[in-house]
N, C-alpha and C positions, 0 to 999 in steps of 0.2 A: 948335559942331560937335565940339570936343574933349570937351566935357562929354557930348555924346551918345555919342561913341566910348567914353568912360570908363564911362558908364552901361551901354552895350551890353556892354562888356568885363566889367563887374561882374556883369551879369545872366548872362553866359556862365559866369563863374567860380562864381556862386551855383548855377546849374543843374549845373555840373560837380561842385561840392561836394555837392549833393543826390544826384546819381548815385553819387558815391563813398560817401556816407552810406548810401544804399540798398544798395549792394553790400556795405558793411561789415556792415549788419544781416543781410543774407542769409547772409553767411559765419558770423556769430555763431549764427544759427538753425540752419544746417547743422551747425556744430560742436556746438551744444547737442543737436540731434537725434541726432547720431552718439554723443555721450556717453550720452544716454538709451537709445539702441539697444544700445550696448555694455553698459550696466548691466543692461538687461532681458534681453539675450542671456546675460549671465553668470549672472543669477539662474535663467534657464531651464535652462542647462547644469547648474548646481548642483542644481536640483530633479530633473532627469533622472538625475543621478548618485546622488542619494538614493533615487530610485525603483528604479534598477538595484540598488543595495545591498540595499534591502528585498526585492526580488524574489529576489535571490540567497540572502538569509537564509531566505526562505520555501522556496525550492527545497531548500536544505540541510536545513532542518527536516523537510520532507516526506520527503526521502531517509533521514534518520536514523530517523524514525518508521516508514517502510516497512521498513527493515532490522530494526528491533526487532520489528515485527509478523511479519516472515518468520521470524526466529529463534524467536519464541514459537510460531508455527504449526508450525514444524519440530519443536520440543520436544514440543508437544501431539500432533503426528502420531506421533512416535516412541513416546510414552507409550501412545497408542491401539494402535499396531502391536504393541508389546511385550505389552500387556494382552490383545490379541486372540490373539497367539501362545500366551501362557500359558493362556488359557481353552481354546483349541483343543487344546493338549497335555493339559490336565486332562480334557477331554471324550474325547479319544482314549484316555487311560489308563482312564477310567471305563468306556468302551465295551469295552475289552479285558478289564477285570476282570469286567464283566457277561457277556461271552462265555465267559470261563473258568468263571464260576459256573454258567452255563447248561450248559456241557459237563459239569461235575461233577454237576449235577442230572440231566442226561440219563443219565449213567452209573449214578447211584443208582436212577433209575427202571427202567433195564434190569435191574439186580440185583433190584429189588423184584418186577418182573414174573416173572423167572426163579424167585425164591423162591416167589412165589404159584403159579406153574405147578407147581413141584415139590410144594408143599404140597397143591395140588388133586389131583395124581396120587396122593400119599400118602393123602389122605383117601378118594379113590375106591377105592384098593386096600384100605384098612382097612375101608371100608363093604362092599366085595365079600367080603372075608374074613369079616367078621362075619355077613354074610347067608348064607353057605354053611354 
């Protein structure tokens, strides 16, 4: 009977040890999983940080390129506006000179008509005088 009690006690101890061993293994798995999760999460956070840095660099690069293009556009626009204003001024001056030359030509034509009219009257008077 004592042997049976000892055997039963040993069996109970053995089962208790198995339960303790199983619990120990579960704790090890949980700790191992936590370590793996921590490592994976750390890598994920690092990669997200790298992506954020790259996106910020891209945004900065696009901003700089945009600013350069705006400056170049404004410079080209100013060049075009200045050239247009200069061309407009030249056209205005040429139009004014043409107007002045037409005015001079008009005056010369008036004098020419007057001289021709006087000449015609003189010729008619001479012809009439010769015919008498």
